[in-house]
N, C-alpha and C positions, 0 to 999 in steps of 0.2 A: 504494500500500500504506500502511496505517496506520502502519507502522514508520518511515516517512519524514515523518510529520507532527510538527509542533512546536506543536500547539494548547496554549494556556495556558502557553507558555514565553516567557521574555523573553531576547532576544539583543542583544548589543552588538557593533557592528562598528567597529573603528578604521580611519581612512582610508576611511570609508564613503561619501564624497561623490562619488567618481568611480572609473572603471576597475574593477578586480577587486573592490574594496570595495563599490562601488555594486551590482554584480551580486550579491554575497553578501547585501547588505541586502535587495534585491528578492526573491531566491530564498528566503531565510529567512522573509520576510513572507508570501510565497505559500504557504509550508508551514504557516502559521498562527501564527507567532511575532509578538509585539510586538517591534519593533526600534528600538534606539537607534542613531542614526547619528552617530558622532563623526568630526570632521574638523578639521584646522587651519584650513581655509577654511570658516567658519561658513555662508556663503551656499551653498556646494556641499552641505553637510550638510542645510540647510533644503530645498533643491531636491529632494534625494533623498527626504527624509521626506515632502514634499508629494506626490511621485509615488507613494509607497506608499499614502498616505492616499486619493489620488484613485481608487484601485481597491479601496477598502474595507479597507485594512490599518490597523494602528495603529503609529505611529512617533513618535519624539522626536528632534529635531536638537539637537546640542550642539557648539559650537565648542571644540576642545580640542587643545592641543599635548601629545602623549603623552610628549614628553621632559621635561615638567614634572611631577614626581611628585605635587606638591601638587594641581595642576590635575586630574590623573588621579583622585586620591582624591575630589575634589569632584564631578567628572563622574560617577563610578561611584555615589556616594552619591545623586546626583540621579536617576539611572536607577532605582535601587532604590526610591527614594521615590515617583517619579512613575509608573513602570510596574509596580511591585509585586514586584520581585525581580530576580534575574539568574541565568539558567540556562545560557546559552551566551555565550562570548566568542570572537570572531574577531579575532585579532591580525594585521591586514592592513597597517597604516600602515608605509611604508618609502620608501626613496629610494636613489639611487646617485650617485657621482661617478666617471665613467668616464675615468680617466686612468691611465697606466702607474705602476707602483709606485714607480719612481725619481723621479716628478714630483709625486705627490700631496702636498699640504701636510698636515702632521700635524693641523692644525685640521680639515681636511675628512675625514681618516681618522676622527677622533674623532666628528664629526657623524654619519657613516654608522653607526659602531658604536653610538652613543647612540640613534639612531632605530631601527635595524634589529634591535638585540639588547637593549640595556639597557631600552628602552621596552617591548619584548615581555615581559621579565621583570617590570617594574614593573606592567604591566597584568594579567599573569597572577596575580601574587600578591595584587594588590588584589581581583581577582575571586574567587580561591580563599578568601580570608578570609571572604567572604560565603557561598560555595558550601559550604564545609565545615561551616558552621553550619546549613545548610538542606537537607542530604541529598545534596549532590553537584552535579555539572554537567559540562559539556563545554567544553573549550578547544581551539580549532583555530588553530594558528599558520600563517601563510603563509611558508613557507621558499622554496626555489628549487632548481632543478637545479644551480645554481652552489654550493649548499651540499653537494652530493654529487659534484662533479666539479671539475676545475681550470679549466673554462670553455674558451671558444674565442677569447677576446681579453682583453687586460689589464683587470682589474676587481677587484684584490686586496681592497680594503676591503669591497666588496659580497660577494665570495665568502667572506671570513673571517666577516663578520657572519651570513650565512645558514648557514654551517657551524656557527656557534655556536647558531643557532636549532634546527638539527637535533638537536644533543646536549642542548640545554636541554629540548627536547621530551621526550626520553627520560628525562632526570633528573627532571623534574617529574612525568611519568607514574608513575614508581616511587614518588616521595615522597608523592604525593597519592592513589594508588590505594586506600589503606585508608579514605579518607574519601569515596569515591565520585566523585572528580573524574577524568574521562578527559582526557588531553592527547595530541593528535595534531597532525600537520602535513600540509599539502599543498605539494608542490614543483612549481610550474609551470615549464614551459619559457618561451621568449619569447612574450609576449602583446602584441598591439597596444593600448597604452594611452598616456596622456599621458607616462608614465615612459619609454617606449621609442620615442616618436615620432621623436626626433632620430636614433636608431640606425637605424630602418627607412628614414629619409630618405637614408641613406648606402647607395648601391647595392651597394658592395662588401661591407659588413657584412651587409646584408640577404641577399645571395646566400650568404654564409658560413653564416648561420643556416639557410637552407633546405637547404644541402648536408648539414647535420647533423641534418636532420629526416626520419627514414625514412618516416613516413607521408605526407610531402609537403604537409601542411596543419597550420597552427598552431592551438592552441586559442583560442577566444574567452573573454572574461571569464566568460560563463555556464557554460562547461565547467569552469572552476576552481570556480565557485560550486556546481555540482552535486556535486563531490567534497567540498566543505566541508559541504554539507547532509548527505551521507551520514555523515560523521564526527561531526556535531553531533547526529544523530538517534538514536532508539532502535534503528534498524537496526544501529548499530555499538556496541551496549551492551557487547559483550565485546572491543572494540578499543581499545587504548591503547598509546601509545609508538611508533606507527608514523609513517613519513613516506611519504605516497602521492604518487608522481610523476604529474603530468598533463603528459606531455612529448612526445607524438607519436613515441615511440621513441628519443628522444635518448640516454637512459642505457643503452640496449641495444646501442649501437654497439660 
């Protein structure tokens, strides 16, 4: 359907070099968008951009640490200058330090909050400053089922950061609705990526995840990307301020 097309749009994906971010970059490009792939690992960003271009897409790779606000501003300015604008932002970059709350160092707590929440805000407002001057746009934040539940094992810093993303999404959706900027989030369940590799290597933890997955199958990165495409596209033109779980039934328990 044409409503899912992003022809003549420019999309930027943070953490776009691998995992869910890479799937989002590829999916948005397939829908017709020119895609800027931002990643702290510049080589990964370049590889994803080259893969998009190899199948006829248009892409730009930028190495960027999204916790550096000045670097974010410079990267976004480059995207706007080289790709001709910015219509879609996917705030995907994130990380976790999986240790019990009584043991996590405050330095690690701050790193998780800085990457998963503060950087989302920084990127969103940098994008919004351009979007509000050009007629609007769409921002899709990658939250988590851990932002909508207490989780199934200790991960307080991640859960707190993603809970913040959930309510930040709602707050920005209301603040920017009048200037045509839609802000939504996708909340994945556990997805097999580099971020979760160690967890899935633990047989006990892996079994616990599957016991809490009613459908009995976990989403692939492409399943998350499909939800992102919907929220970024004209198909969701009247959708803002929502958090869309892609969780194989986790939150229905």
